[in-house]
KEVEXGU-345384 format. One record per residue: x negated, y negated, z negated of N, C-alpha, C in turn; residue in three letters. Coordinates in steps of 0.1 Angstrom, whole numbers, plus 5000, padded with zeros to 4 digits. Layout:
N
XYZXYZXYZAla/...
END
This chain:
277
578128478036579228488027578828448012Unk/579628378005579428347991579328477983Unk/578528477973578528597964579828587956Unk/580528697955581928697949581828697934Unk/581728567929581528557914582628477908Unk/583128367915584128277909585128237920Unk/586328197915587328127923587627997916Unk/588027897924588227767919589627717923Unk/590327657914591727607917592027487907Unk/592227377913592727257905591827227893Unk/590527237896589627207885589327317876Unk/589927437878589727547869588927657876Unk/587927717869587127817875587527957869Unk/587928047878588328187873587228277878Unk/586728357869585628447872586228577878Unk/585428637887585828767892585028877886Unk/585628977882584929097875585029207885Unk/583829267887583629387896584129507889Unk/585329557892585929667885585129797888Unk/584729867878584029997879582729977888Unk/582229857887580929817894581129817909Unk/582229777914582529777928582529627933Unk/581629597942581729457948582829447959Unk/582929557966583929567977584729697976Unk/585829707983586729817981586129947986Unk/585229937995584630068000583530117991Unk/583130047981582030097972582430207964Unk/581630307961581830407951581730347937Unk/582230417927582230367914580830397907Unk/580430297899579430317889578030347894Unk/577630287905576330307911575330207904Unk/574130257902573130167896572830047904Unk/572830077918572529967927573429847925Unk/574729877925575729767924575729707910Unk/575529777900575429727886574229627885Unk/573129667890571929577889572029457898Unk/572729477910572929357918573829257911Unk/574929307905575829217898575129147887Unk/574329217879573629147868572629047873Unk/571929077884570928987890571628857895Unk/572828867900573528757906574228667895Unk/574428727884575228657873576628687874Unk/577028807879578428847880578928907866Unk/580228917866580928997855581129137861Unk/580729237855580929377860581329467849Unk/582129567852582729657842582329797845Unk/581929877835581730017835582530077824Unk/582830207825583630277815582830377808Unk/583230407795582430497787583330607782Unk/582830737784583530857779582530937771Unk/582930987759582031057750581831197756Unk/580531237756580131367761579731457749Unk/579331577752579231687741578031657732Unk/577131577736575931557728575931417720Unk/577131377716577231257708576731127714Unk/576931117727576630997735577730967744Unk/577530867753578530827763578030837777Unk/578930887786578630887800579330767807Unk/578730717817579330607825580330667835Unk/581530697830582630757838583930697833Unk/584930707842586330657838587130777833Unk/587130887840588030997836587431087825Unk/588331147818587931247808587531377814Unk/588031397826587531517834586531477845Unk/585731567849584631547858585131557873Unk/586131627875586531677889586631577899Unk/587331467896587631367907586431287911Unk/585631247902584631147906583131197906Unk/583031327903581631387902581631527909Unk/580431577910580331717916580531817905Unk/580831777893581131877882582631907880Unk/582931987870584232017867584432037852Unk/585632027847585832037833585831907826Unk/585831917813585931797805584531737802Unk/584431597803583231527799582831567785Unk/583831567776583531597762583031727759Unk/583031817768582531957767581231977775Unk/580731867781579531877789578331807783Unk/577131877784575931817777575431707785Unk/574531627779573831517785573031567797Unk/572331677795571431727806572331767818Unk/573431837815574331877826574931757834Unk/575231657826575831537833574831467842Unk/573631457837572531387845572331467858Unk/572631597859572431667872573531647882Unk/574631597877575831577886575631457895Unk/576231467907576331347916577731287915Unk/577731157918578931087919579631117933Unk/580831087934581531107947582030967952Unk/582130957966582630837971584130837971Unk/584730727977586130717977586930827984Unk/586230897993586831008001586531137994Unk/585831137983585531267976584231327979Unk/583531267989582231327993581131297983Unk/580231387980579131357971578231257977Unk/577631167968576631077973575331097965Unk/574331017969573031037963572931007948Unk/573730907944573730857930574230967921Unk/573530977909573931067899574630997888Unk/575331077880576031027868574930967858Unk/575230857853574430787843575030807829Unk/574130817820574530807806574330657801Unk/574930627790574830487785573330447783Unk/572530537777571130497775570330477788Unk/570730557798570130537811570430397817Unk/571630357816572030227821571330117812Unk/571330127799570630027791569130017794Unk/568530127797567130127800566930047813Unk/567730077823567629997836567829847834Unk/568729817825568929667822567729607815Unk/567129687807565929637800564829617809Unk/564729697820563629687830563929587841Unk/565129547842565529457853566229337847Unk/565529227844566129107838567329057845Unk/568429027837569628977843569728827843Unk/570528777852570828637853571528597839Unk/571228477834571728447821573328437820Unk/573928427832575428427832576028567834Unk/575228667836575728797838576428857826Unk/577428937828578128997817578529137821Unk/578129237813578529377816579529417805Unk/580729457810581729497801581629657800Unk/581529697787581629837784583029867779Unk/583729947788585229967785585330117779Unk/585530127766585530257759586930317761Unk/586930437768588130497772588730587762Unk/588230607751588730697741589130627728Unk/589530707718590030647706589130677694Unk/589430617683588630627671588230767667Unk/589130867669588931007665587731067672Unk/587331007683586131067691584831007686Unk/584830927676583630857672583130917658Unk/582130997658581531047646580230957644Unk/579630987633578430897629577330907640Unk/577131027645576031047655576330967668Unk/577630967672578030897684577830747682Unk/578230697671578130547668576630507667Unk/575830597661574430567660573730567674Unk/574130667682573630677696574030547704Unk/575230507703575730387709574830267705Unk/574730247692573930127687572530127692Unk/571830247692570430257696570330217711Unk/571230267719571230237734571530087737Unk/572530037731573029907734572329797727Unk/571829817715571229707707570229617714Unk/569229677722568229587728568829497739Unk/569929537745570529457756571929407753Unk/572329407740573729367736574129227740Unk/573129137741573429007745574028987759Unk/573829087767574329087781575629157782Unk/576229197771577429287772578629237763Unk/579729297767580929287758581529427758Unk/581929467746582629597744584129587743Unk/584829667751586329647751586929787750Unk/588229787748589029917748590429887743Unk/591229997743592629987739592830027724Unk/591730077718591830127704591030027696Unk/591629937689590929827681590029887671Unk/590429997665589630057654588330117660Unk/588430177672587230237678586230117682Unk/586730007687585929897691585229837678Unk/586029827668585429767655584329857650Unk/584529997650583530087645582230077653Unk/582330067666581130057674580429927673Unk/581229817672580729687671580029667657Unk/580529727647579929707633578529757633Unk/578229857641576829917642575929837651Unk/576529737659575729657668576229517667Unk/575729447657576229317652576229207663Unk/575229207672575229107682576129127694Unk/576829237694577729267706579029207705Unk/579429127716580729077716581829177719Unk/583029157715584129257717585329187724Unk/586129277730587429247736588429347733Unk/589629317736590729417733591829417744Unk/592229537747593329557757594529617751Unk/595629537748596729597742597729657751Unk/597429647764598429707774598429857774Unk/599629907775599730057775600730097785Unk/600630227790601630277800603030257796Unk/603830197805605230177802605530047795Unk/604529957792604829837785605829747791Unk/605829747805606829657811608229707810Unk/608429837807609729887804610229847790Unk/609229827781609629797767609829647764Unk/609229567772609429417770610529367779Unk/611629327773612829287780613129137780Unk/612629067770613028927768611828837766Unk/612028707767610928617764610328637750Unk/611228667740610828697727609928817726Unk/610228917734609429047734608029017739Unk/607928937750606628907755605728817745Unk/606428727739605728637729605228717717Unk/606128807712605728887701604628987704Unk/604629037716603529127721602229057720Unk/602228927725601028857726600428817712Unk/601328777703601028747689600428877682Unk/601028987685600529107678599229147683Unk/598929127696597629157702596529077695Unk/596828947693595828867687595628897672Unk/596728947666596628987652595829117650Unk/596029207660595329337659593829327660Unk/593329237669591929227672591429087669Unk/591329047657590928907654589628867659Unk/588728967661587328927665587128937680Unk/588228977687588028987702587928857709Unk/586828837717586628717724587528707737Unk/587728827742588528837755589728937752Unk/590928897757592128977757592329027771Unk/592329157774592529207787593929257789Unk/594629197799596029227802596229267816Unk/597129357818597629397832598129267838Unk/597729237850598129117856599629117859Unk/600229227861601729237863602429197850Unk/601829227839602429197826602429037824Unk/601328977828601128837827602228767836Unk/602428817848603328757857604728787853Unk/605028897847606428927842606728837831Unk/605828807822606028717811606228577817Unk/605528537827605628407833607028397839Unk/607628507845608928507850610028477839Unk/609628517827610528487815610228357808Unk/609328277814609028147808608028157797Unk/607328267796606328287785604928277791Unk/604128187787602728167792601828247782Unk/601628377785600728457777599328397776Unk/598828357788597428307789597328177780Unk/598328087781598327967772598328007758Unk/599128107754599128147740597828197735Unk/597128267743595828327740594828217739Unk/594828127749593928017749594127927736Unk/595327917732595627837720594927897707Unk/594628027708593928097697592428107700Unk/592028027709590528017713590028157718Unk/590828227726590328347732590428327747Unk/589728417755589828417769590728527774Unk/591128527786592028627792591428677805Unk/591428817806591128887818592328947823Unk/592728927836593828987842593429097851Unk/593929217848593429337856594629407863Unk/594429477873593329487883593929467897Unk/593329377904593729357918592929457926Unk/593729567931593029677937592829657952Unk/593729597959593629577973593929427976Unk/593329377986593629237990594629238001Unk/595929197998597029188007597829068003Unk/598829048011599628918009600128917994Unk/600729027989601229027975600228997965Unk/599029057966598029037956597328907957Unk/597228847969596728717971597628617964Unk/598928627966599928547959599828557944Unk/599628687939599528707925598328637919Unk/597228657927595928587922596028437922Unk/596728377932596928237931597728197919Unk/598728267916599528237904598628257891Unk/597828357890597028377879596028257877Unk/595528217889594628097888595327977883Unk/596627957888597327837883597627847868Unk/597827967863598027987849596727977841Unk/595627967849594327947843593728067836Unk/593928177843593228307839591728277839Unk/591028327829589628307828588828407837Unk/589528517840588828627847589928707854Unk/589628747866590428847873589628967877Unk/590129087873589429207876589929257890Unk/588929297898589329347911588329457916Unk/588929547924588129647931587529587944Unk/587829467948587329407960587029257958Unk/586029227950585729087947585329017960Unk/584629087969584229027981585428987990Unk/586429077991587529057999588428947993Unk/588528947980589428847973588728707975Unk/587428697974586728577976586928517990Unk/586928608000587128568013588528518016Unk/589528578009590928538011591228408004Unk/590528377993590928267984589928157984Unk/588728177989587728067988588227937995Unk/
END
């Protein structure tokens, strides 16, 4: 089987991003094995960052520990040492051998295991600017600085991304303006176009704009090419997230490719490659 890195359509190449470091849908989230595999192959891979009690970041998606780890309570109230003792859970909730990683742990692994020159690790910051004090920003910069060339920092709070990036000058950034309920708020072609323009204005330094794929397709249904508008401003577009490979999501992925999405985020890069190769 081909490594699940890219899809091709009508002369355009769309990159596949391994969401939460999952190559296939059965993979648990955020395991070092999959992250290093992705980087070795030259894949695009995403991990999430949540601030912990010791002014650093854990590689986790949720603000609470209960769903995805053997811990409980808030990540923000848990120390670095406590987090490192916790195990991750698989998709059925069973503990696995892999432990929770902190950002500095992951960066050390990347420093020790050279990446393919095309590899890109997305750090998706899940919190807002209020969670960033000076110590957290300095801790982030110290960890990421030596491997920043392999990374892009993203998030939904442009101010938080700007603050972290300012301390790490070589780090590329992205922006996700999508928010819960956005599809209920955008009713017309003008609404979709205005939303796109405002996203570009809010994050002028963002190299990639991350958009819910359903938002892109809803705009397309109103005759608005969000991807084309973003390309016209010399940015790239990531369409997220194809969670399962089925008839509806295969059709959606084909349309995203026709619209020339630069990247599709998926929990099943392997399955999507098999369906669309």
